[in-house]
Each structure stands twice: as structure tokens, then as C-alpha cells.
C-alpha positions as CSV (number, residue, x, y, z in Angstrom):
1,X,0.0,0.0,0.0
2,X,2.8,2.4,0.9
3,X,4.4,1.7,-2.5
4,X,1.2,2.6,-4.2
5,X,0.8,5.9,-2.3
6,X,4.5,6.7,-2.9
7,X,4.0,6.1,-6.7
8,X,0.9,8.3,-6.8
9,X,2.8,11.1,-5.0
10,X,5.7,10.8,-7.3
11,X,3.4,11.0,-10.3
12,X,1.6,14.0,-8.9
13,X,5.0,15.7,-8.3
14,X,6.0,14.9,-11.9
15,X,2.8,16.4,-13.2
16,X,3.3,19.5,-11.1
17,X,6.9,19.9,-12.2
18,X,6.0,19.5,-15.9
19,X,3.2,22.1,-15.5
20,X,5.6,24.8,-14.3
21,X,6.2,27.6,-16.7
22,X,9.6,27.2,-18.4
23,X,11.7,30.4,-18.1
24,X,15.5,31.2,-18.1
25,X,17.2,31.8,-14.8
26,X,18.3,35.2,-15.8
27,X,17.5,37.8,-18.4
28,X,20.2,40.2,-19.4
29,X,19.5,43.4,-21.4
30,X,22.6,45.0,-22.8
31,X,22.2,48.4,-24.4
32,X,25.1,50.1,-26.1
33,X,24.7,53.8,-26.3
34,X,25.0,55.3,-29.8
35,X,25.8,51.9,-31.4
36,X,25.1,52.1,-35.1
37,X,24.0,48.8,-36.6
38,X,27.0,48.7,-38.9
39,X,29.4,48.6,-35.9
40,X,28.5,44.9,-35.7
41,X,30.4,44.4,-38.9
42,X,32.7,47.4,-39.4
43,X,34.9,46.3,-36.5
44,X,34.2,42.5,-36.9
45,X,37.8,41.7,-38.1
46,X,39.2,43.5,-35.0
47,X,36.9,41.9,-32.5
48,X,38.4,39.1,-30.4
49,X,36.9,35.7,-29.8
50,X,34.2,35.3,-27.2
51,X,32.6,38.8,-27.2
52,X,30.9,40.4,-30.1
53,X,31.9,37.5,-32.4
54,X,30.4,35.0,-30.0
55,X,27.2,37.0,-29.9
56,X,26.9,37.0,-33.7
57,X,27.9,33.4,-34.2
58,X,25.7,31.9,-31.4
59,X,22.9,34.5,-31.5
60,X,20.0,35.4,-33.6
61,X,20.3,38.8,-35.2
62,X,17.4,41.1,-36.3
63,X,19.4,42.8,-39.1
64,X,16.7,45.4,-40.0
65,X,15.8,46.7,-36.5
66,X,14.6,50.3,-36.7
67,X,13.5,53.0,-34.4
68,X,10.0,54.2,-35.3
69,X,9.7,57.5,-33.4
70,X,11.4,60.9,-32.9
71,X,13.6,62.0,-31.4
72,X,16.3,59.3,-31.4
73,X,18.0,60.2,-28.1
74,X,19.2,58.3,-25.0
75,X,16.4,58.6,-22.6
76,X,13.7,57.8,-25.2
77,X,15.6,54.9,-26.5
78,X,16.2,53.2,-23.1
79,X,12.5,53.8,-22.1
80,X,11.3,52.5,-25.5
81,X,13.4,49.3,-25.5
82,X,12.1,48.2,-22.1
83,X,8.5,49.5,-22.3
84,X,7.9,48.4,-25.9
85,X,6.5,51.8,-26.5
86,X,7.4,55.2,-28.0
87,X,7.1,58.6,-26.3
88,X,3.4,58.9,-27.4
89,X,2.5,56.3,-24.7
90,X,5.5,56.1,-22.2
91,X,5.8,59.9,-21.9
92,X,9.6,60.2,-22.0
93,X,9.6,62.8,-24.8
94,X,13.4,63.5,-24.8
95,X,16.3,63.7,-22.4
96,X,14.7,67.0,-21.3
97,X,11.1,68.0,-21.9
98,X,8.3,70.0,-20.5
99,X,6.0,68.8,-17.7
100,X,3.3,71.0,-16.2
101,X,4.7,73.9,-18.1
102,X,8.3,73.6,-16.7
103,X,11.3,72.2,-18.4
104,X,12.6,69.1,-16.5
105,X,15.2,66.4,-16.9
106,X,13.7,63.0,-17.7
107,X,14.6,61.4,-14.4
108,X,14.1,64.5,-12.1
109,X,12.3,63.6,-8.9
110,X,12.2,66.3,-6.2
111,X,10.8,63.7,-3.7
112,X,13.9,61.6,-3.5
113,X,17.5,62.2,-2.4
114,X,20.8,60.7,-3.5
115,X,22.3,57.7,-1.7
116,X,26.1,57.6,-1.7
117,X,26.2,61.3,-2.6
118,X,25.1,64.7,-1.5
119,X,24.9,66.1,-5.0
120,X,21.7,66.5,-7.1
121,X,23.0,63.7,-9.3
122,X,21.2,61.4,-6.9
123,X,17.8,63.1,-7.0
124,X,16.5,60.7,-9.6
125,X,13.8,58.1,-10.2
126,X,11.6,56.7,-13.0
127,X,8.6,58.7,-11.8
128,X,8.2,60.6,-15.1
129,X,8.0,57.4,-17.2
130,X,4.3,56.4,-17.6
131,X,4.6,52.8,-18.8
132,X,5.8,49.6,-17.1
133,X,8.9,47.7,-18.3
134,X,9.9,44.1,-18.8
135,X,11.3,44.0,-15.3
136,X,8.1,45.4,-13.9
137,X,6.1,42.7,-15.6
138,X,8.5,40.1,-14.5
139,X,8.3,41.2,-10.9
140,X,4.5,41.1,-11.1
141,X,4.4,37.6,-12.7
142,X,6.7,36.2,-10.0
143,X,4.8,37.8,-7.1
144,X,7.8,40.2,-6.8
145,X,10.2,37.4,-6.1
146,X,12.3,38.2,-9.2
147,X,15.2,40.5,-8.6
148,X,15.6,43.3,-11.1
149,X,18.6,45.7,-11.3
150,X,19.9,48.4,-13.6
151,X,23.4,49.7,-13.9
152,X,25.1,52.3,-16.2
153,X,27.3,55.3,-16.0
154,X,24.4,57.6,-17.1
155,X,21.6,57.8,-14.6
156,X,18.8,57.6,-17.2
157,X,20.4,54.6,-18.7
158,X,20.2,52.7,-15.4
159,X,16.9,54.0,-14.1
160,X,14.5,53.8,-17.0
161,X,15.4,50.2,-18.1
162,X,15.1,48.9,-14.6
163,X,11.6,50.3,-14.3
164,X,9.3,51.3,-11.4
165,X,9.4,48.2,-9.3
166,X,13.1,47.4,-9.6
167,X,15.1,46.3,-6.6
168,X,17.8,48.8,-7.4
169,X,19.5,51.0,-10.0
170,X,23.0,52.3,-9.8
171,X,24.7,55.1,-11.8
172,X,28.0,57.0,-11.7
173,X,28.4,60.3,-10.0
174,X,31.7,62.1,-10.9
175,X,31.4,64.3,-7.9
176,X,32.2,61.2,-5.7
177,X,34.0,59.2,-8.3
178,X,31.8,56.2,-7.8
179,X,28.4,54.6,-8.3
180,X,25.3,55.9,-6.4
181,X,21.6,55.4,-6.2
182,X,18.6,57.2,-4.7
183,X,16.1,56.8,-1.8
184,X,13.6,55.7,-4.4
185,X,15.3,52.3,-4.2
186,X,17.1,52.1,-0.8
187,X,18.3,54.1,2.2
188,X,22.0,53.1,1.9
189,X,24.3,51.7,-0.6
190,X,24.8,47.9,-0.4
191,X,28.1,46.8,1.0
192,X,29.2,45.3,-2.3
193,X,28.7,48.6,-4.1
194,X,30.7,50.5,-1.4
195,X,33.4,47.9,-1.7
196,X,33.3,48.1,-5.5
197,X,33.6,51.9,-5.5
198,X,36.7,51.7,-3.3
199,X,38.3,49.1,-5.5
200,X,37.4,51.2,-8.6
201,X,39.8,53.9,-7.5
202,X,38.2,56.7,-9.5
203,X,38.8,60.1,-7.8
204,X,36.1,62.7,-7.3
205,X,35.8,64.8,-10.5
206,X,36.8,62.0,-12.8
207,X,34.3,61.6,-15.6
208,X,34.0,57.9,-16.4
209,X,31.5,58.7,-19.1
210,X,34.2,60.0,-21.5
211,X,36.8,57.2,-21.0
212,X,36.8,53.6,-22.1
213,X,37.4,52.5,-18.5
214,X,33.8,53.6,-17.9
215,X,32.8,50.5,-19.9
216,X,34.9,48.3,-17.8
217,X,33.5,49.8,-14.6
218,X,30.0,49.2,-15.7
219,X,30.5,45.6,-16.5
220,X,32.5,45.3,-13.2
221,X,29.6,46.5,-11.1
222,X,27.1,44.4,-13.1
223,X,29.2,41.3,-12.3
224,X,29.4,42.4,-8.6
225,X,25.6,42.8,-8.5
226,X,25.1,39.4,-10.2
227,X,27.3,37.7,-7.6
228,X,26.2,39.5,-4.5
229,X,22.5,39.2,-5.3
230,X,22.9,35.6,-6.6
231,X,21.1,36.6,-9.8
232,X,19.9,33.5,-11.7
233,X,20.2,31.4,-8.5
234,X,17.1,32.5,-6.6
235,X,14.7,29.9,-7.8
236,X,12.9,32.3,-10.2
237,X,13.8,34.4,-13.2
238,X,15.9,37.5,-12.4
239,X,16.8,40.4,-14.7
240,X,19.9,42.6,-15.1
241,X,19.7,45.7,-17.3
242,X,23.2,47.0,-18.3
243,X,23.8,50.1,-20.4
244,X,27.2,51.1,-21.8
245,X,27.4,54.9,-21.8
246,X,31.0,55.9,-22.8
247,X,30.4,54.7,-26.4
248,X,28.0,57.7,-26.8
249,X,30.0,60.3,-24.9
250,X,33.3,59.4,-26.7
251,X,31.6,59.4,-30.1
252,X,30.0,62.9,-29.4
253,X,33.5,64.2,-28.6
254,X,35.5,62.6,-31.4
255,X,33.1,61.1,-33.9
256,X,32.1,57.8,-35.4
257,X,34.6,55.4,-37.0
258,X,34.3,57.8,-40.0
259,X,36.6,60.4,-38.3
260,X,40.3,61.2,-38.1
261,X,40.9,59.6,-34.7
262,X,40.8,56.1,-33.3
263,X,38.8,56.9,-30.1
264,X,35.7,55.2,-31.3
265,X,37.6,52.1,-32.3
266,X,39.2,52.0,-28.9
267,X,36.0,52.2,-26.9
268,X,34.3,49.5,-29.1
269,X,37.2,47.1,-28.8
270,X,37.1,47.7,-25.0
271,X,33.4,46.9,-25.1
272,X,34.2,43.7,-27.0
273,X,36.9,42.5,-24.5
274,X,34.6,43.3,-21.5
275,X,31.7,41.5,-23.1
276,X,33.8,38.4,-23.3
277,X,34.7,38.6,-19.6
278,X,31.1,39.2,-18.7
279,X,29.9,36.3,-20.8
280,X,32.4,34.1,-19.1
281,X,31.0,35.2,-15.7
282,X,27.5,34.5,-16.8
283,X,28.5,31.0,-18.0
284,X,30.1,30.3,-14.7
285,X,27.3,31.5,-12.5
286,X,24.1,30.8,-14.4
287,X,25.2,28.3,-17.0
288,X,25.5,28.8,-20.8
289,X,21.9,27.8,-21.4
290,X,20.5,29.4,-18.3
291,X,20.3,33.0,-19.4
292,X,18.6,34.9,-22.2
293,X,20.6,37.9,-23.3
294,X,19.9,40.6,-25.9
295,X,22.1,43.3,-27.2
296,X,20.7,46.5,-28.8
297,X,21.2,50.2,-28.8
298,X,19.2,53.3,-27.8
299,X,20.0,55.0,-31.1
300,X,22.7,55.2,-33.8
301,X,24.8,58.2,-34.8
302,X,25.4,60.5,-37.7
303,X,28.8,61.1,-39.2
304,X,30.2,64.6,-38.6
305,X,29.5,67.2,-41.3
306,X,33.1,68.3,-41.4
307,X,34.3,64.7,-42.0
308,X,31.6,64.2,-44.7
309,X,32.5,67.4,-46.6
310,X,36.2,66.4,-46.5
311,X,35.2,63.3,-48.5
312,X,32.9,65.3,-50.8
313,X,29.8,63.9,-49.2
314,X,26.7,65.8,-48.2
315,X,26.7,67.3,-44.7
316,X,26.1,70.5,-42.9
317,X,24.3,72.2,-40.0
318,X,21.4,74.5,-39.2
319,X,22.1,77.1,-36.5
320,X,18.8,76.5,-34.7
321,X,19.6,79.0,-31.9
322,X,19.9,81.8,-34.5
323,X,16.8,80.5,-36.3
324,X,14.8,80.6,-33.0
325,X,15.9,84.2,-32.5
326,X,15.0,85.1,-36.0
327,X,11.5,83.5,-35.6
328,X,10.9,85.5,-32.5
329,X,11.8,88.7,-34.3
330,X,9.4,87.8,-37.2
331,X,6.6,86.9,-34.9
332,X,7.0,90.1,-32.8
333,X,6.6,92.2,-36.0
334,X,3.7,90.1,-37.3
335,X,1.6,90.2,-34.2
336,X,2.7,93.7,-33.0
337,X,3.9,92.5,-29.5
338,X,7.6,92.1,-28.8
339,X,8.6,89.0,-26.9
340,X,9.8,85.4,-27.0
341,X,7.0,83.5,-28.7
342,X,9.2,80.5,-28.9
343,X,10.5,79.7,-25.4
344,X,12.6,76.7,-26.2
345,X,14.1,74.3,-28.8
346,X,14.7,70.7,-27.9
347,X,15.4,67.8,-30.2
348,X,14.1,69.4,-33.4
349,X,11.1,70.7,-31.6
350,X,10.1,74.4,-31.2
351,X,8.1,75.1,-28.0
352,X,5.7,78.0,-28.0
353,X,5.2,80.1,-24.9
354,X,1.5,79.7,-24.4
355,X,1.5,81.8,-21.2
356,X,2.9,84.7,-23.2
357,X,0.3,84.3,-25.9
358,X,-2.5,84.2,-23.4
359,X,-1.3,87.3,-21.6
360,X,-1.3,89.2,-24.9
361,X,-4.5,87.6,-26.4
362,X,-2.6,86.1,-29.4
363,X,-4.0,83.0,-31.1
364,X,-1.7,80.0,-30.7
365,X,-2.8,78.4,-34.0
366,X,-2.0,81.5,-35.9
367,X,1.5,81.6,-34.4
368,X,2.1,78.0,-35.3
369,X,0.9,78.6,-38.8
370,X,3.3,81.6,-39.1
371,X,6.2,79.5,-37.8
372,X,5.5,76.7,-40.3
373,X,5.3,79.1,-43.2
374,X,8.5,80.8,-42.2
375,X,10.5,77.6,-41.7
376,X,9.3,76.2,-45.0
377,X,11.1,79.1,-46.7
378,X,14.3,77.4,-45.7
379,X,13.6,74.2,-47.5
380,X,17.3,73.5,-48.2
381,X,17.8,72.9,-44.5
382,X,14.2,71.9,-43.5
383,X,12.6,69.9,-46.2
384,X,9.5,69.3,-44.0
385,X,8.0,71.3,-41.2
386,X,5.1,69.9,-39.2
387,X,2.6,71.2,-36.7
388,X,2.6,68.2,-34.4
389,X,-1.1,68.4,-33.7
390,X,-1.7,68.0,-37.4
391,X,1.0,65.5,-38.2
392,X,-1.5,62.8,-39.3
393,X,-2.5,64.9,-42.3
394,X,0.9,66.5,-43.0
395,X,2.2,66.2,-46.6
396,X,5.4,64.3,-45.5
397,X,6.7,60.8,-46.3
398,X,5.0,58.1,-44.3
399,X,8.3,57.0,-42.8
400,X,8.7,60.5,-41.2
401,X,5.0,61.1,-40.4
402,X,4.8,57.8,-38.4
403,X,7.9,58.8,-36.4
404,X,6.5,62.2,-35.5
405,X,3.2,60.8,-34.4
406,X,4.8,58.0,-32.3
407,X,7.1,60.6,-30.6
408,X,4.4,63.2,-29.8
409,X,3.1,63.5,-26.2
410,X,1.0,66.6,-25.8
411,X,2.3,69.0,-23.2
412,X,5.8,67.3,-23.1
413,X,6.8,67.4,-26.8
414,X,7.1,70.7,-28.6
415,X,4.6,72.3,-31.0
416,X,6.5,72.3,-34.2
417,X,8.8,69.6,-35.6
418,X,11.5,70.8,-38.0
419,X,12.7,67.8,-40.1
420,X,16.3,68.6,-40.9
421,X,17.9,67.3,-44.1
422,X,19.9,64.1,-44.0
423,X,23.4,64.3,-42.5
424,X,22.8,67.8,-41.1
425,X,23.2,68.7,-37.4
426,X,20.7,71.0,-35.6
427,X,23.4,73.2,-34.2
428,X,26.4,75.2,-35.5
429,X,29.4,72.9,-36.2
430,X,32.7,74.8,-35.8
431,X,35.7,74.0,-37.9
432,X,37.8,71.3,-36.3
433,X,34.8,69.7,-34.6
434,X,34.6,66.0,-35.5
435,X,32.0,64.8,-32.9
436,X,29.0,62.7,-33.9
437,X,25.3,63.5,-33.3
438,X,22.0,61.8,-33.3
439,X,18.3,62.5,-32.9
440,X,17.1,62.5,-36.5
441,X,14.9,60.2,-38.6
442,X,17.6,58.9,-41.0
443,X,19.0,55.4,-41.0
444,X,22.3,56.4,-39.4
445,X,20.3,57.3,-36.2
446,X,17.4,54.8,-36.4
447,X,19.0,51.6,-37.7
448,X,20.3,49.7,-34.6
449,X,21.4,46.2,-33.7
450,X,19.3,43.6,-31.9
451,X,20.8,40.3,-31.2
452,X,19.5,37.6,-28.9
453,X,21.7,34.9,-27.4
454,X,21.4,32.1,-24.9
455,X,18.3,30.3,-23.6
456,X,16.3,28.7,-26.5
457,X,18.1,30.9,-29.1
458,X,19.4,29.2,-32.3
459,X,22.0,30.9,-34.5
460,X,20.4,32.8,-37.4
461,X,19.1,36.1,-38.6
462,X,16.2,37.9,-40.2
463,X,16.1,40.9,-42.6
464,X,12.4,41.5,-42.0
465,X,11.6,44.9,-40.8
466,X,11.4,45.0,-37.0
467,X,11.1,47.9,-34.6
468,X,12.7,48.8,-31.3
469,X,9.3,48.6,-29.6
470,X,9.1,44.9,-30.5
471,X,12.0,44.1,-28.2
472,X,10.0,44.1,-24.9
473,X,7.0,42.1,-26.3
474,X,9.5,39.5,-27.7
475,X,11.2,39.0,-24.3
476,X,7.9,38.9,-22.5
477,X,6.4,36.4,-24.9
478,X,9.4,34.1,-24.4
479,X,9.0,34.4,-20.6
480,X,5.2,33.9,-20.8
481,X,4.5,37.1,-19.0
482,X,2.2,40.1,-19.9
483,X,3.6,42.7,-22.2
484,X,4.3,46.1,-20.6
485,X,1.2,48.3,-20.2
486,X,2.0,51.1,-22.7
487,X,3.5,48.8,-25.3
488,X,2.7,49.3,-29.0
489,X,5.1,46.6,-30.4
490,X,4.7,43.0,-31.3
491,X,6.7,39.8,-30.6
492,X,9.3,39.0,-33.2
493,X,8.1,35.7,-34.4
494,X,11.4,34.5,-35.8
495,X,12.8,34.7,-32.2
496,X,9.8,33.6,-30.2
497,X,9.1,30.6,-32.5
498,X,12.5,29.1,-31.9
499,X,11.4,28.2,-28.4
């Protein structure tokens, strides 16, 4: 009788075990700031074994991964990857935008304080992001047993990916020469972060963002988090969101690979070496088939106009500050009241001062119409000018129209989008400046890598058009959890169907 009961119990246990949802032990999101898609291949022959080459050889690459909103900047990219949404639904309209009539930084939160610092660099949280993230949905699906962490040199690159319900997010503060967090997450730095900062040996004032060792520091802390928090070993699925920031800052200073210097090459080869070391650490702690990893970028980058012109290629700039001043002069004359009708310019968007208009009883729509007419006169620099409230019917290519609509959040985004011509910058580029830029609608800025590797991923690729906002739904589908609330993307079937 005992044998029969034991057999029945064992069968029941087997049924229960087989009914459990299959998930990886750990999900790793790796975002490389300002990584053009072609960096996968331009540096391929210089990459070592075990890093980028391993990713491409063992992973599945979405070769035609595009961003389908404007502007293509850091905060928006990181929010969009992990929410599966664009600014129109997650609300992060740019790195800086307007909220309740005031210009704010994307992660500003006056209700929190820094931890590990006394500077304002710590007064940050995801409070301004409206949508949930992959990590938020994973936390919900596991009754908040899953651990979710974010780490980057840039605050926004650590905070926004980790989401609202994250266990922690850490970013670098040059005023202390180490990684910090805020009271949104915890009241004091974990001992392993304090220890890591001491071992890091960066002095106050050192800007890790503009040096390749900032890449190494980011992976170093990511590994420290992984080991201390036993990620992938907690009996559930954990998540680690890593963003590499120096690739962006260095490119801004010295340019893409298409520039006189080797700085971009140096930072991407550093990335490659550090990826290998981190992959090895993942293999050791979680097991080669125990983690699902994806690499992507928040945006690409445009070659510098000076470099382009030196090679007889199109390139230039629009002095938008001068244009803004000129528009204010024109509007003052047209409406008979002197003042700053345009109060700001952010990411190709002109913001109208509605308070000024109301005080002087001036029709906002008439002001917008006048701005559009005036900017269209400069068609050599601005082939398209769009009143954002009327973008759906604007006579512009569908590719551009779709991106304006997906990037528009009323009250946070500006009133007028000026579509600059390809390979032009939206600020004056001095002679001798070889830095890169991004934010535009062109392929250089919108074509990014997306490569999956690890758990249930077979080598391969697709050239089908996919979008940045498809990343989160794809990961969530593989995990059998709900897609983030604001998501507008779809699972990439070529990846999901491998499972």
C-alpha cells in the first residue's frame, strides 16, 4: 500500500513539475549607447573571440531593426526598449522635456534624495515614465520574487530600463568618483557597491563617461551585483539591465569610426573585451543555457558634417539658436507685440510660450501657422516642417510622419517639428569639430542592432523589418508574462518561435 501511495505522490509531483512555466534563470539586457547597426560588422575583423563574435555566431540577429519614433536620443531609447512603447505612450519625450509647463530632466524627482552622494546627481527616479517595463512585468508575474537591477554610467540609462518596481539601479556620479543610487530604491548603498567603489579607485571629479574605463567599470559593477544578489540562482527568473554609456560620450566628442581619430575604435574594442569577460562570468554563475541575453542600442549616430565634406559627401548644419531668435523677431513684428513667442528648442522641436500668448491675447494656432510658413522658406535645411497636432495629415513621407506621431506626447513634446535634411546637425558645427550627433529620422540614427543569445536561441538572422518597440514584447512572450502596459510593439516571431 505504501508503495502505491508513494508512486501516486511521485506521479503528482512529476505532473506539477511538468506544468511549471519554463523560463530562463536570468534575463540580461545589454544596451550600447549610440551603437550604429554597422558597428557589428565594421569592427568585426578586429573583435576578439568570445565577445561580439560569439554574440553574432551563437545568437539570432534582427538585421533590419529600426526606431519608429522621434527624437532618437538616449532617454527615449532606453525607455522604449524596455516598455515596448514610444514617447506617445510612455511619456519620456526627450532627455529634457516640459511637464506642467516647466522644463525638466527625464529622471528628475524632487521627492527623492541621493544615496552615496550629497549632489543633485542622486535626486533621480523613473517617476516621469508612464509605462511599465519588462522588469516590472517580471516582478508582477513572480509575485515580486524576481530581482531586477539596472546599472550604467548615465543615470537615465540605469533608471529607465530597470523600471518602477526594480530592486535597485546604480549610476555613476563624478562628484564622488563612484556609483550611487537614490532613496527611491534604498536608504543606503549595499556593502558590495561600497566595496566596488573603493576598488574602482576613481577620484572625485573623474568623468568615467568619457573614457573607455567607464565601460569596464559598468561591467564590473554588473558582475558584482550578479554575484552578491545571486542573480539566476534565486529559484525564479531575475533580470539585469546593463547600459554602456561611454560609447556615446566618446563618439560625441571625437566622432564615429568615420573620423580622423581612433577613439571610437578604442571604446568599441574595449566593449568587445569586456563583453567576453562578462559572458564568461554569466556562463560560470548561471550556465551557458541558463540565461537569455539581448544586445541592442538606444540610437545610432550620424557622421560629422566636417568629415563628410572632406570626403565630398553631403553634410552641414542648421544654426537653430539663430533660427529661433529670427523667428521671435518675425513673430514680434507680425503680431505687434515684442517677446519670445518660442521659449525653447529641444530635439528638433520648437516650444511655443502659451502663457505669453494668453497674456497678450494672441491666437496660438496663428502663431504655429506663421512658424511653419517661415521655416518652410528654408527648404534647403528643413525639407519638412510639421505642426505636431496636425501630423496625421501633414504632406510628408509616411516614414517620417509615423515617427512624428509616435514621438508626440501633448504637453511634453514641442509644438513644431522641423525635419532637418539628411546628415545635417541641428546646431552650429565649428571648424575642427569632428564629434558625432543623433536625434534625427535617418537610417544612421534609427538603424540599430538587436541580437538575442542564450536560452532557447538558435543561430540565425532575419532581414524582415522589426522595430525597437518589438523588443519588450518579444522577451515577455518568451517568458510567458504580460507585455508592458504602454507597449505598442509585437513579438518578433522569428525569435519567439525558436522556443
